[in-house]
C-alpha positions in Angstrom: -24.7 24.1 21.4 -23.8 20.4 21.0 -21.9 18.8 23.8 -18.1 19.4 23.5 -18.4 21.3 20.0 -16.0 24.2 19.2 -17.0 27.1 16.4 -16.1 30.0 15.6 -18.2 33.1 15.7 -18.7 37.0 16.2 -21.3 38.8 18.0 -22.8 42.2 18.8 -24.5 43.0 22.3 -27.0 45.9 22.3 -29.8 47.5 24.3 -33.1 47.3 22.4 -35.3 50.6 21.8 -38.4 49.8 22.9 -39.7 53.0 21.3 -39.3 52.0 18.1 -36.8 52.5 15.1 -36.9 56.4 15.3 -34.6 56.6 18.0 -31.1 55.1 17.0 -30.2 52.2 19.7 -27.8 52.6 22.4 -25.1 50.0 21.5 -23.1 49.6 23.9 -21.3 46.2 23.0 -19.8 45.3 19.8 -17.4 42.6 19.5 -16.1 40.3 16.7 -14.7 36.9 17.9 -12.8 35.1 15.6 -10.6 32.9 16.9 -8.6 30.1 15.7 -8.0 26.6 17.3 -5.2 26.2 19.5 -5.0 29.9 20.3 -4.5 30.5 23.9 -8.2 30.7 24.9 -6.6 33.6 27.8 -5.4 35.7 24.9 -6.3 38.4 24.0 -8.4 39.1 20.4 -10.7 36.7 18.9 -11.7 33.5 20.6 -13.2 30.0 19.8 -16.4 29.1 21.8 -16.5 25.9 23.1 -19.9 24.3 24.8 -17.8 23.2 27.8 -16.4 26.5 28.6 -18.9 28.9 27.1 -19.2 31.1 30.6 -15.7 33.0 30.0 -16.3 34.7 26.7 -17.3 37.7 27.5 -15.5 41.0 26.7 -12.4 41.8 28.0 -13.5 45.9 27.8 -16.1 46.8 30.4 -18.7 49.6 29.7 -20.5 51.6 32.5 -23.5 53.4 31.9 -25.4 55.7 34.6 -29.1 53.9 35.6 -29.9 57.3 35.1 -29.6 57.5 31.6 -30.9 54.2 30.6 -34.1 55.2 32.8 -35.1 58.6 30.9 -38.2 58.3 29.1 -36.7 60.0 25.5 -34.2 57.3 25.5 -36.8 54.4 25.2 -34.6 51.5 27.0 -36.9 50.8 30.0 -40.2 49.8 29.8 -42.4 47.9 32.5 -39.0 48.3 34.8 -37.9 45.7 32.2 -34.3 46.1 30.2 -33.7 44.3 27.3 -30.7 43.1 26.0 -30.2 41.6 22.3 -27.3 39.9 21.1 -26.7 39.1 17.8 -24.6 35.6 17.2 -23.2 34.8 13.8 -21.3 31.1 13.7 -18.7 31.1 10.5 -19.0 27.9 8.9 -15.4 26.2 7.9 -15.1 23.9 5.0 -13.5 20.5 6.5 -11.8 18.1 4.8 -12.9 14.4 5.0 -10.4 11.4 5.9 -10.5 10.7 2.0 -9.4 14.1 0.7 -6.6 14.2 3.1 -5.4 10.7 2.6 -5.5 11.8 -1.4 -3.7 14.6 -1.0 -0.5 12.4 0.8 2.4 11.8 -1.7 4.2 8.6 -0.5 8.0 8.5 -0.9 10.1 5.6 -1.5 12.8 4.6 0.5 15.9 5.3 -0.3 17.7 3.7 -3.0 21.3 5.9 -3.8 22.9 2.8 -2.6 20.8 0.3 -5.7 22.4 2.9 -8.1 25.8 3.1 -6.7 25.9 -1.5 -7.0 24.6 -0.5 -10.2 27.6 1.7 -11.0 29.8 -1.4 -9.8 28.2 -3.8 -11.7 28.4 -2.0 -15.0 31.5 -0.3 -14.5 30.5 2.7 -16.3 33.4 5.9 -15.8 35.6 3.0 -13.4 38.9 4.8 -13.3 41.1 2.4 -11.4 41.9 -1.5 -11.6 42.9 -4.0 -9.1 44.6 -7.2 -9.6 43.7 -10.0 -6.9 45.1 -13.1 -7.4 44.9 -13.3 -10.8 41.7 -11.9 -11.4 40.8 -8.1 -11.9 38.5 -6.0 -10.7 37.2 -2.2 -12.1 36.4 0.3 -9.3 35.6 4.0 -9.2 38.6 6.0 -7.1 36.1 8.8 -5.8 33.6 5.8 -4.5 36.7 3.8 -2.9 38.1 7.2 -0.8 34.6 8.2 0.2 34.3 4.5 1.9 37.6 3.9 2.9 40.5 6.3 4.6 43.3 3.7 3.4 42.1 4.3 -0.3 41.3 8.4 0.3 45.2 8.3 1.3 46.1 5.6 -1.5 44.3 8.1 -4.6 44.4 11.5 -3.4 47.3 11.7 -0.4 50.5 13.2 -0.2 52.0 9.9 -0.8 50.2 9.2 -3.9 51.2 7.7 -7.3 50.4 10.2 -9.9 48.5 8.7 -12.6 47.8 5.5 -10.6 44.9 3.3 -12.7 46.2 -0.4 -11.6 46.9 -1.0 -8.1 48.2 -5.0 -7.1 46.7 -6.2 -4.0 48.6 -8.8 -1.8 47.3 -11.1 0.9 43.8 -11.0 0.2 41.8 -13.4 -1.7 39.8 -12.6 -5.1 36.7 -13.4 -3.0 37.4 -11.4 -0.2 38.5 -8.5 -2.4 34.8 -8.6 -4.5 33.2 -8.9 -1.4 34.8 -6.0 0.2 33.9 -4.1 -3.3 30.3 -4.9 -2.9 30.3 -3.7 0.4 31.8 -1.1 -0.5 29.4 0.4 -3.1 26.0 -1.4 -1.6 27.0 -0.7 2.1 26.2 -4.8 2.6 27.6 -7.9 2.5 27.1 -10.2 -0.7 25.3 -13.4 -0.7 27.3 -16.4 0.8 24.5 -18.4 1.0 26.8 -21.0 -0.7 28.9 -21.0 2.0 28.0 -23.5 4.8 30.0 -24.4 8.4 33.7 -23.5 8.6 33.8 -21.9 5.2 31.0 -19.1 5.9 33.0 -18.5 9.2 36.4 -18.4 7.9 34.9 -16.1 4.9 33.6 -13.7 7.5 37.1 -13.2 9.4 39.0 -13.2 6.2 36.1 -10.0 5.6 37.0 -8.6 8.6 40.7 -8.6 8.3 40.0 -6.5 5.1 37.6 -4.4 6.6 40.2 -3.6 9.3 43.0 -3.3 6.6 41.3 -0.7 4.8 39.6 1.1 8.2 36.2 0.3 7.3 34.5 0.5 10.7 30.8 -0.4 10.0 32.0 -3.4 7.9 34.4 -4.5 10.7 31.3 -4.1 13.4 29.3 -6.5 11.1 31.5 -8.6 10.9 32.4 -8.6 14.8 28.3 -8.6 15.0 28.0 -12.4 12.7 30.8 -14.1 14.8 29.7 -13.0 17.9 26.6 -15.1 16.8 28.5 -18.2 15.9 30.7 -18.5 19.3 30.6 -22.2 20.6 33.1 -24.1 23.5 35.7 -25.4 20.4 36.2 -21.9 18.6 35.3 -19.5 21.5 39.3 -19.2 22.9 41.0 -18.8 19.4 38.2 -16.3 18.4 39.1 -14.2 21.1 42.7 -14.2 20.4 42.0 -13.3 16.4 39.5 -10.5 17.9 42.4 -9.2 20.1 44.5 -9.1 17.7 42.5 -6.7 15.2 41.5 -4.8 17.8 37.9 -6.1 17.3 36.3 -4.9 21.6 32.8 -5.5 21.0 33.8 -9.2 19.9 36.2 -9.9 22.5 33.1 -8.3 25.0 31.4 -11.1 24.0 33.7 -13.9 23.8 34.3 -13.0 28.0 30.3 -13.1 28.3 30.4 -16.4 26.6 33.3 -18.1 28.5 32.5 -16.3 32.0 28.9 -18.6 32.0 29.1 -20.9 34.6 27.8 -23.8 32.4 30.6 -23.3 29.9 34.1 -22.1 31.5 35.1 -25.4 32.6 34.6 -26.8 28.7 36.3 -23.9 27.6 39.2 -24.7 29.5 39.4 -28.0 28.1 39.7 -27.1 24.5 43.0 -26.7 22.7 42.5 -23.2 21.9 42.1 -22.3 25.3 45.7 -23.9 26.0 47.2 -21.8 22.9 45.7 -18.3 24.0 47.4 -19.4 27.9 50.6 -19.5 25.8 50.5 -17.4 22.8 48.1 -14.4 24.0 49.4 -14.0 27.9 48.2 -10.4 28.3 44.7 -11.5 26.5 44.8 -14.1 29.1 45.3 -12.3 32.3 42.3 -9.9 31.0 40.5 -12.4 30.8 40.9 -14.2 33.9 40.2 -10.8 35.1 36.9 -9.7 34.1 35.4 -13.2 34.0 36.4 -13.0 38.0 34.5 -9.5 38.2 31.3 -10.9 36.0 30.8 -14.2 38.8 30.8 -11.5 41.4 28.0 -9.4 39.8 
């Protein structure tokens, strides 16, 4: 066998009858070895022949025969003090699939596009059963979709306190653009493109979206807004952001603000801002918490 080769085969061992076919051969061992790859080599049953360890593929059944039996002249197994053992080996050829054949059998499955279909549902308004009036603008949506994404909408449309036949809802204290972005996230699981907003406008819009997400208990959207705001921290606004994060229970954003303020090269600059003075005056509990956490961070 070729080095490191593996092959399936069956074999038969027997004593050769040197007197010819008139006397039937005495078959001592006959075994078929049919072993598939990955089967434990020590297990009973068929085996796979490997060139690197072929010495251990003997029969598991010990066959004993008296020497005097073999030496009987009429038996015909021994001649000129020689015993001949015949071994028939049958190698079983297996069909092999080429790399091209394997690849051609693979079927590529496209990525999930369910949100794409939900986004189209919002855009086309097919089957919409509720209308929101926000700042003079109207938005059509589907109650079941809203309820699935927001526990607040679930309670409003399907809870015990729901108003029967609710098909028109007036939303106060939310800007139309913010509510539209909220609906976009509900149907698409992503924020809309806000490339036309820059600087403070973009920052304020994210804050409005965070407040809306908090209002409708949409935790994923709220965390996404926190992540965006945490990447936009600066010396002038970090103290104000910290106060707002505390107000809306944004623990991740609070931790990011504390980490930012605690850095030795920024602490003095932050303390000198008006936002820090306002935080100290209006949110004493947050200020104390900030002082304790920054002290711990500086010690580590």
